[in-house]
N, C-alpha and C positions, 0 to 999 in steps of 0.2 A: 574636325576630329571627337568622335564622343568617347567619352571616359567608358572602359570596360568594366570598371567598376564601379558602376554608378549606385544611387539606391533602390533601384526595379532590380537590380542582378544581385546584389546584397541582400535582399530580403526576400527573394524567390526560394534561395537554398534554404536557409532555417525555416522556411514555412514549409516545405517539403518534407524535411528533419522533421519540424514540428507535428507535420499530420500522421506520419507514418511512428513517432513514438507516440502519438495519441492513440492510433489504432492499436498498437501494442499495448500500453496501457489500459485501454476501453475492453480488451477483451482477453489478455493473460496477466494485468497489474497483479492480483491477487495473488498467483501462484509465483509470480514474481518477486515480491514484495516476501512474502514467507521464506522463499528461497535463500534472498539479500538475508534477512535476520536471521534466520538458522545460521548461513556462514558465518557473522560477522560473530556471533554465541561461539561458533564452533571454532574459529578462529583466536578469539580471546580467552576462551577456555581451556584451549590446547595450550597456547603459550604461556598462561599462568601457570600450568600443571607442568610444564617441560620445565620451567625454572625451577621450581620448587622442587623437582625429582630431580633434578640436576642438582639444587643444593642437596638435598636430604643423601643421595645416592651418586655422589658424581660419578663412580668407575662402574657404574651397571646401566648399561645402552639400553637394554631390555626396560628395565625400568622407568627409565624415561620416557622411551617410546610407547611403552604402554601405558603410562599414565598420561601423556600426552593424548593419545589415541582415544584414552575411554573420556579423559574430560573434554575432548574435544566434542564428542559426541554430547554428552549431558550439557555441555554448556550451550550448541546450538537449540536444545529443546529446552533449556530453563530462557533462552532470550527469547522464545518463541513464546511463552508462557506469561515471562515480564513485559512486554510488548502488549501481549492481550491484555492483561491488567492495566498497565497506563491508559490502553485506548477507551476500556468502558468505564475506566474513572474520569475520563474526559467527557464521554457521553452522559455519566450520570454529572458531571458539572453544567453539563450543557441544559440536561435536564432540570437540576437545581435553580439555576440561572432563570431560567424561563418561568418557574415556578414563581420564583421571588419577584420579578418581573411581574408578573398577574396578580399576586396577591400577599406579598410582601410579610407571611406568617412563616415561622422558623419550621411548625412541625411540619406542615405541607412541603416547605422547601425538602427537609430530609428525607421523607416519602418518596418526593418526586426524583433524591438523588438515589436512593436504592431501587426507585423500581427501574431509573435509568441504566443502574449499574448491572442488576441481575437479567436487565431484557439484552445488555451489549456483552453478557458472559454468556448468555444462550445462545444469540444469534452474529456472533463475533465473527464467524464463516460469511455469512450472506452480507454484513456489513461491510465489511472488507470488498467485496463483490460491488458493493453500491459505491463504496468511496470511491473506487477504481474506476469505476465504469462513470462515473461523472467527472472525475480528474480528465479521464482519457479523452471525454465526451467534449469536455471544454478545450481541450487542448486542439483537438482537431476540427472544431469550431474556429479556434480565433485563425487558426491556418489559413481558414478558406476566404477570411476577412481579407487577406493580402492579394488574393487571386482576383477578387470583384470586388471593384469599388464603390464607393459613397455606400448610400442607405442599401441597398442590394447588396452588398457585401455583409453589413451587418446581418440583415435579415437571413441570407443564405447560410452565413456561420451560427445564427442561434439553430437555424434549421438541421444544420447538418450536426451541430454539436448536441442536440436533443435526441437525433435519430440514433448516433454512435453512441451516447450515452444509453442510451434504454437497451439498445442492441446487446451493447458490451454488459450491462448489468444480468439479463435473460440470459446470455451466452455463458457468463462465468458462474450464476448462480444455479444455474439449470440444465443447462447444454454440455458445458465441459468436460471430458471425463478424465482429460490430463492431470486434474488436483489430485496430489495422492494424501489431501488432508480429509478428504471424505471418502465412504465406500461409494463405489460402483452401482448404480442402478441396473438392477437385473430385468428391464424390459422385456 
């Protein structure tokens, strides 16, 4: 009697889930990432301000709720800025590491860091689209290798991953109108 929970059955369901998640990340990852970061900052800011307002004004519900609400909005935007700077510092660090590996000169390394930092700050929205597009493409491509066996599965996964990544990057950075972080084009 065959075991219904065989390895093939256990790998197909997560692979389908990974494919769906990969497509979502490839096409809507940038917007979802920003919404999650904003939500985390809003919860943290609202909670801290609510506790502080309760400590300062224990009998004033409008002060507690108002302070928590205002701080939630400010906290969300602060979280987006903080994450933007962290990612920009990481890109600058990557530029500096490559420059140091190539030249081992301190001045060139510092200049490369500053160039990477400035480029990342100016192009962060596009960079997030590229990062999430590649991540989603990798997820979708890996899921395909479960369905197709052997070397054919590897090549099919690479092809699907590359196509999903490229189309996802294009869609997120140039065609997606639902992203509130940049103004809509009047075509």
